[in-house]
C-alpha positions in Angstrom: -3.8 32.3 2.5 -0.5 30.5 2.3 -0.2 28.2 -0.8 2.7 26.8 -2.8 1.5 28.7 -5.9 1.9 32.0 -4.0 5.3 31.1 -2.7 6.4 29.9 -6.1 5.5 33.3 -7.5 8.2 34.9 -5.3 11.7 35.0 -6.8 14.1 32.6 -5.1 15.4 29.0 -4.9 13.3 27.6 -2.0 11.6 24.5 -3.4 8.3 22.7 -3.1 9.6 19.8 -1.1 11.1 22.1 1.5 7.9 24.1 1.6 5.9 21.0 2.4 8.4 19.9 5.1 8.5 23.3 6.7 4.7 23.4 6.9 4.6 19.9 8.4 7.2 20.8 11.0 5.7 24.2 11.8 2.3 22.6 12.1 3.8 20.2 14.6 5.3 23.0 16.6 2.0 24.8 16.7 0.2 21.6 17.8 2.8 21.1 20.6 2.4 24.7 21.8 5.9 25.6 20.9 6.1 29.4 20.6 8.9 31.8 20.0 10.6 34.1 17.5 11.6 33.1 14.0 14.9 34.0 12.4 16.3 33.9 8.8 19.8 34.6 7.6 19.8 35.1 3.8 16.4 36.4 2.7 16.7 37.5 -0.9 13.1 38.4 -2.0 11.3 36.8 1.0 10.3 33.5 -0.6 10.9 31.3 2.4 10.5 34.1 4.9 6.9 34.5 3.7 6.2 30.9 5.0 7.7 31.8 8.4 5.6 35.0 8.5 2.5 33.0 7.8 3.1 30.9 10.9 4.0 33.9 13.1 1.7 34.3 16.1 0.9 37.2 18.4 3.9 38.3 20.4 6.4 36.6 18.1 9.0 38.5 16.1 10.5 37.6 12.7 14.1 38.6 12.4 15.5 38.8 8.8 19.2 39.4 8.0 20.7 39.9 4.6 23.5 42.1 3.2 20.7 44.5 2.0 17.2 43.6 3.0 14.8 44.4 0.2 11.9 45.9 2.2 9.6 46.4 -0.8 10.0 42.9 -2.1 9.6 41.3 1.3 6.5 43.4 2.0 5.0 42.3 -1.4 5.8 38.6 -0.6 4.2 38.8 2.8 1.1 40.5 1.5 0.7 37.8 -1.2 0.2 35.2 1.5 -1.9 37.3 3.9 0.9 37.9 6.3 1.1 41.7 6.1 1.7 43.7 9.3 3.8 41.1 11.1 6.2 42.2 13.7 9.5 42.3 11.8 13.1 43.2 12.6 15.2 43.6 9.4 19.0 43.8 9.7 21.0 44.8 6.6 24.5 43.4 7.5 26.6 40.2 7.2 25.7 37.6 9.8 29.1 38.2 11.4 27.8 41.5 12.7 24.6 40.0 14.3 26.1 39.5 17.8 26.8 43.2 17.9 23.5 44.2 16.5 21.2 42.1 18.6 20.3 42.1 22.3 21.6 38.6 22.9 20.5 38.6 26.6 16.9 39.4 25.6 16.9 36.9 22.8 18.6 34.1 24.8 16.8 30.8 23.8 13.8 32.7 22.4 13.9 31.4 18.7 11.8 28.4 17.7 12.9 28.3 14.0 16.2 29.6 12.5 17.0 29.2 8.9 20.6 29.7 7.9 21.1 30.5 4.2 23.8 33.1 4.3 27.4 33.5 3.2 28.0 29.7 2.6 31.6 29.8 3.8 32.8 27.4 6.5 33.7 30.2 8.9 30.3 31.8 8.5 28.4 28.6 9.0 30.4 27.8 12.1 29.8 31.3 13.6 26.1 31.2 12.6 25.7 27.9 14.5 27.4 29.5 17.5 24.8 32.3 17.3 22.0 29.7 16.9 23.1 28.0 20.1 22.5 31.3 22.0 19.2 32.0 20.3 17.4 28.6 19.8 14.8 27.4 22.2 15.3 23.9 23.8 12.5 22.7 21.5 13.4 24.8 18.5 14.8 23.8 15.1 17.8 25.2 13.2 17.9 24.7 9.4 21.0 24.9 7.3 20.7 25.4 3.6 22.9 23.6 1.0 23.6 20.8 3.5 25.3 18.0 1.5 25.5 20.3 -1.5 28.5 19.5 -3.7 28.6 23.2 -4.6 29.1 24.3 -1.0 30.9 21.4 0.9 31.9 23.7 3.7 28.3 24.0 4.8 28.4 20.3 5.7 32.0 19.9 6.9 31.8 22.9 9.3 28.4 22.0 10.6 29.6 18.5 11.3 32.7 19.9 12.9 30.5 22.1 15.1 28.5 19.1 16.2 31.6 17.1 17.0 33.0 19.9 19.2 29.7 20.7 20.8 27.7 17.4 21.2 25.3 18.9 23.7 24.3 21.9 21.6 22.6 20.3 18.7 21.8 17.0 17.1 21.2 16.4 13.4 17.5 15.4 13.1 17.0 15.2 9.3 18.6 15.7 5.9 16.1 16.6 3.3 16.1 18.3 -0.1 19.3 20.3 0.2 18.9 21.2 3.8 20.0 19.9 7.2 17.6 20.1 10.2 19.1 20.4 13.7 17.4 20.2 17.1 18.5 20.3 20.7 19.5 16.9 22.1 16.7 17.0 24.7 14.1 17.5 21.9 15.4 14.8 19.5 13.0 12.1 20.8 10.0 14.4 20.4 10.9 15.2 16.7 11.8 11.6 16.0 8.5 10.3 17.3 6.7 12.8 15.1 8.8 11.6 12.1 8.0 7.9 12.8 4.4 8.5 13.4 2.9 11.5 11.5 5.5 13.3 9.3 4.9 11.3 6.2 1.1 11.9 6.3 1.7 15.6 7.0 3.9 15.9 3.9 1.3 14.0 1.9 -1.3 16.5 3.1 0.6 19.2 1.3 0.8 17.1 -1.9 4.3 15.9 -1.3 4.8 12.2 -1.5 8.1 11.2 0.1 10.1 8.3 1.5 11.5 8.7 5.0 14.7 6.7 5.6 16.4 5.8 8.9 18.9 3.2 7.9 21.1 3.1 11.0 20.5 2.7 14.8 20.9 5.0 17.7 24.5 3.7 18.0 25.3 5.6 14.8 23.0 8.5 14.3 19.3 9.3 14.9 19.1 11.4 11.8 16.6 10.6 9.1 16.8 11.2 5.4 13.8 12.4 3.3 13.6 12.0 -0.5 11.1 11.9 -3.2 8.9 8.8 -3.1 10.8 5.5 -3.7 8.3 2.8 -4.6 10.4 -0.1 -3.4 10.9 1.4 0.0 7.4 2.8 0.6 6.7 5.9 2.6 8.9 5.0 5.6 11.8 2.6 5.6 14.3 1.3 8.3 17.6 -0.4 7.8 18.1 -2.6 4.8 18.1 -5.8 6.9 15.0 -4.7 9.0 13.0 -2.2 6.9 9.9 -2.4 9.0 11.4 -0.8 12.1 13.4 2.3 13.1 16.0 1.6 15.8 15.4 4.5 18.3 15.4 4.5 22.0 12.9 1.7 21.5 12.1 -0.3 18.5 9.6 1.7 16.5 7.4 0.0 13.9 7.0 2.2 10.9 4.8 0.1 8.5 1.3 -1.2 8.5 0.6 -4.9 8.3 -0.6 -4.4 4.8 2.7 -2.7 3.8 4.7 -5.5 5.4 2.8 -8.2 3.5 3.2 -6.3 0.3 7.0 -6.0 0.8 7.3 -9.6 1.9 5.6 -10.6 -1.4 8.0 -8.3 -3.4 11.0 -9.9 -1.6 9.8 -13.4 -2.3 9.4 -12.6 -6.0 12.8 -11.0 -6.1 14.4 -14.2 -4.6 12.6 -16.4 -7.1 14.2 -14.4 -9.9 
């Protein structure tokens, strides 16, 4: 059975907040009937790959790429969460060699979840996104590690450069706990509706209390930010001047009446000094 305690016992840097968010989004994919292969570049001991393996269904393949895939460590990690015997393709090579090692025609738009945590250079991230464009399903997600990380600025600058040059390939859906989440433009509304309606509760269901921010409108970016819980903002917050709504294709209320009254009282007290 998959639990955070079992994942935490595996060596690696994948954190609890990402674990909860991945489970919430993978649960959503399952509920929506989104099926397809799973892919991870940068595996180490299989800490995050074990989460993906736990969600792997009949007929799906998990692709793992690292400079040297540690088969024994990954097998142990998978066994610890009850995911032994999954269909697995392990590729020991830099990600730059993947186009020559994969059957890209057979894998065209077959991947529903792709996690990129590889070389962390600008050129690698850009080429990995080019590969992701060939592999990702129309309703799939692509996750880039160390997004907005001051240690690896090229992970952000080159991902943004890719988006600017290829606006119909991916849209930035969320920035959360050191990772960027990208989806196809045609699936953005689906994932945004989930974020506005159920994502906060899904995270809380895994013991992760967060605040979801969407502080700009569709004219700017539809991406959301997810942080640890901020008491003043509540679980979901819109723009500073209209915190009860997210500006999407339509105005989306994000707070209950009780939450709105509570925040109105806080604002009145603040103004009174």
